[in-house]
C-alpha positions, 0 to 999 in steps of 0.5 A, a space after each residue: 737749207 733755207 733759213 726760216 722766214 720771220 714776218 713783222 706785222 701790225 694789225 693795220 698792215 694785216 687789215 690792209 693786205 686782207 682788204 686789198 693786195 694792190 693797196 698793200 703793194 703800193 703802201 708797204 712794198 713800193 712805200 708810196 706817200 699818202 696824203 694827210 686827211 682831216 679825220 687822221 689829223 683829228 684822231 691823232 691829236 685826240 689820241 695824243 691829248 688822251 695819252 698825255 692826260 692819262 699818263 700825267 694822272 698816272 704819274 701823279 698816282 692819281 693825286 691830282 685831278 683829271 682836269 688838272 692832268 688834262 689842262 697840263 696835257 693840252 699845253 704840252 700838245 701845243 707845237 707838236 706835229 699832231 697839233 700843227 696837222 689838226 690846225 691845218 684843218 681848223 680842228 683844234 676846237 673839235 679835238 678839245 670838244 671830244 676831250 672835254 666830253 670824254 673826260 666828263 663821261 670818264 669821271 661820271 661813269 668809269 672812274 670809280 670802277 677802273 683806273 689807267 695803269 698803262 698808256 700806249 704800251 708797246 706789245 710784241 706777240 710772237 706767232 709760230 706759223 710753220 717750220 719755215 715761217 714765224 711772225 711778230 705782231 707788233 703795235 701799241 695799245 691805247 690804254 689799259 685800265 685796272 679793274 681789280 687784281 685780276 681784271 683789266 680793260 683794254 681800250 682803243 679810241 676810234 674816231 670813225 663814223 661807220 662803227 658797224 664796220 668795226 670788227 674785233 680783230 684788233 682787240 683780239 690781237 691785243 687780248 692775245 698779246 696781254 695774255 701772252 705777256 704780263 697779264 697771263 691769267 687775267 680776266 680781260 675786257 676789251 672795247 672801242 671808245 667811239 668818240 663820234 658816238 657819245 663816247 659809247 663803248 663797243 665791247 668785245 664779247 668774252 675776249 678770253 675765250 674768243 680771241 683765238 679766232 682773231 689769232 687764227 685769222 692773223 695766222 691765215 693772213 701771214 701765210 697768204 702774205 708770205 706766199 704773195 710777197 715771196 712766191 706769186 708776187 701778184 697783188 690784184 686790186 679789190 674794187 669796192 666802195 673803199 676805193 673812193 677813200 684810197 690814197 692810191 686810187 688814181 695809180 691803181 686805175 692807171 695800172 689796172 683799169 677802172 672797175 666796171 660801173 655798178 648799175 642801180 639795179 645790181 647795187 640795190 641787191 647788195 645794199 648801200 652799205 655793203 663793201 
């Protein structure tokens, strides 16, 4: 009798598989190395500054000012891998600008209505797929803020320019993990903090009632991933504009051939921003 299979998966791993099976194969099966990008270096340092700042503030039970917590965090970030990577691209000043801008906005717009209660908490969301298959979705939530005794904010920092392509898959999974775990029965608000767009929030509509469609999406991806990895073993490329940003583009074109050139006429039918 076959043993039940369990897949350990993250949101980023699931999105990579959905985006391009060939990229998934190179990254998660062959485990090919990737090149550090400037936007990744910037995002990692900003995340670290925010994490250390809010943890320090939380540990003081909000007795010190947010500015003091931020100054302490800034000093503690120096010498870290995230700091060194950002330094390679001369992005320390830019990271500081984002941090200062966000903390000012937080103090003036959000501090009175919510306070951080968890920073980078790990979650495990178990999913029963079938008799022979289950999954564990694992990850970290950037920050959880408490609004009142039965209401919380789930926040995720984003440094992308292309906010129009941000779906709510990630926030839906976060919501499910919180409702399954220590926040069962809570009213949940969830949003992306858009660092390159004035720290505005991109909010998920009614997470408590809409998260299940994101969980169902994850279940569908897990089923297809299990079938692909364990049975068909076929990882075809999905040629798109994203290929220009893929670490494995050269390897993929060598293995699969380059995609056909898109004419201006056919390209205009779909629009310049269609992926």
